[in-house]
C-alpha positions in Angstrom: 22.2 4.4 7.9 18.5 4.2 7.2 16.0 5.8 9.5 12.2 5.7 9.7 11.8 8.2 6.9 13.9 6.2 4.4 12.1 2.9 4.8 10.1 2.2 1.6 6.2 2.1 1.7 6.2 -1.7 0.9 8.2 -2.4 4.2 5.7 -0.3 6.2 2.8 -2.3 4.6 4.5 -5.6 5.4 5.2 -4.5 8.9 1.5 -3.5 9.4 0.3 -6.9 8.2 2.9 -8.7 10.4 1.9 -6.6 13.4 -1.8 -7.3 12.9 -1.0 -11.0 12.9 1.1 -10.6 16.0 -1.5 -8.8 18.0 -4.4 -11.0 16.9 -2.7 -14.4 17.3 -0.2 -13.9 20.0 -2.2 -11.6 22.2 -5.7 -12.6 21.0 -6.7 -8.9 20.7 -9.7 -7.9 18.7 -8.3 -4.4 18.2 -5.2 -5.8 16.4 -5.4 -3.3 13.5 -5.6 -0.3 15.9 -2.6 -1.6 17.9 -0.6 -2.2 14.7 -1.3 1.4 13.6 -0.4 2.7 17.1 2.9 0.8 16.9 3.8 2.1 13.5 2.9 5.6 14.5 5.3 5.3 17.5 8.1 4.1 15.2 7.3 6.9 12.7 7.5 9.6 15.4 11.0 8.5 16.2 12.7 10.2 13.2 16.0 10.2 15.0 16.0 6.4 15.2 18.5 4.8 12.9 18.8 1.2 11.8 22.0 -0.7 11.3 20.4 -2.0 8.0 16.9 -1.9 6.5 16.2 -5.5 7.5 16.2 -4.5 11.1 13.1 -2.4 10.6 10.6 -5.2 11.3 12.6 -6.3 14.4 12.3 -2.8 15.7 8.6 -2.7 15.0 8.2 -5.9 17.1 10.2 -4.3 19.9 7.8 -1.3 19.9 4.8 -3.7 19.7 5.9 -5.4 22.9 5.7 -2.0 24.7 2.3 -1.2 23.1 0.7 -4.5 24.2 
């Protein structure tokens, strides 16, 4: 099962861009980049978190983002 440490860098970059869009459009936040970084840091710090498959990574990021905003 993949965990945060096994997710490729391209997926992290894509998640960052998606989260910036999420925070800037859905929540109209001017600090969207900071919130995206904070979200990714929260995901990264959970090294024990395992995904069913790699495609679930972005869904999990959005779940963390809901708690950040």
